[in-house]
C-alpha positions as CSV (number, residue, x, y, z in Angstrom):
1,M,-0.6,3.0,4.0
2,F,1.3,-0.2,4.0
3,K,-1.7,-2.0,2.4
4,A,-1.7,0.7,-0.3
5,L,2.0,-0.1,-1.0
6,L,1.2,-3.7,-1.3
7,L,-1.4,-3.0,-3.9
8,Q,1.0,-0.7,-5.7
9,S,3.6,-3.5,-5.8
10,G,1.1,-6.1,-6.9
11,Y,-0.4,-4.0,-9.7
12,K,3.0,-2.4,-10.6
13,L,1.6,1.2,-10.2
14,S,3.6,4.4,-9.8
15,D,2.9,6.6,-6.8
16,P,0.6,8.9,-9.0
17,A,-1.0,5.9,-10.7
18,L,-1.9,4.5,-7.3
19,E,-4.2,7.5,-6.5
20,K,-6.7,6.8,-9.2
21,P,-7.8,3.2,-8.2
22,L,-7.8,4.2,-4.6
23,A,-10.2,7.0,-5.4
24,R,-12.4,4.9,-7.7
25,D,-12.1,1.3,-6.9
26,L,-14.2,0.1,-3.9
27,L,-12.1,-3.1,-3.6
28,F,-8.9,-0.9,-3.2
29,R,-10.6,1.2,-0.7
30,R,-11.9,-1.9,1.3
31,F,-8.5,-3.5,1.3
32,T,-6.8,-0.4,2.6
33,G,-9.6,0.5,5.1
34,L,-10.4,3.8,3.4
35,D,-14.0,4.8,4.0
36,I,-15.9,6.0,1.0
37,S,-16.0,9.5,2.5
38,E,-12.3,9.7,3.1
39,S,-9.9,11.4,0.8
40,V,-7.2,9.4,-0.9
41,P,-3.5,10.3,0.0
42,D,-1.6,12.0,-2.7
43,H,1.4,10.5,-4.4
44,S,3.9,12.3,-2.3
45,T,2.4,10.9,0.9
46,F,3.0,7.3,-0.4
47,W,6.5,8.2,-1.4
48,R,7.2,9.8,2.0
49,F,5.8,6.7,3.8
50,R,7.9,4.3,1.7
51,Q,11.0,6.4,2.3
52,T,10.3,6.3,6.2
53,L,9.9,2.5,6.1
54,E,13.2,2.2,4.2
55,T,15.0,4.7,6.4
56,L,14.0,2.8,9.5
57,C,14.9,-0.5,7.8
58,L,11.4,-1.8,8.3
59,M,10.4,-2.6,4.7
60,D,12.3,-5.9,4.3
61,G,11.0,-7.2,7.6
62,L,7.5,-6.3,6.8
63,L,7.6,-8.0,3.4
64,T,9.2,-11.0,4.9
65,E,6.4,-11.3,7.4
66,I,3.7,-10.9,4.6
67,N,5.4,-13.7,2.6
68,R,5.6,-16.0,5.7
69,Q,1.9,-15.4,6.3
70,H,1.1,-16.2,2.7
71,S,3.1,-19.4,2.9
72,D,1.5,-20.5,6.1
73,Q,-1.9,-20.0,4.6
74,G,-1.1,-21.8,1.4
């Protein structure tokens, strides 16, 4: 789910707009680990997951770690 949120942020997609490329684009599926036979989470699932991360104050820490790893790898 977190990888889906990264794609959403990178491509500036709304929650409903994230569903379509996850359903159709094999690169999106591969990045997120969704098998071709798995169903795509709906937009409310993305919203609830993001809200949970924010409620638990995890979002900033996760994004900081992602940015650190990107910097380390150039």
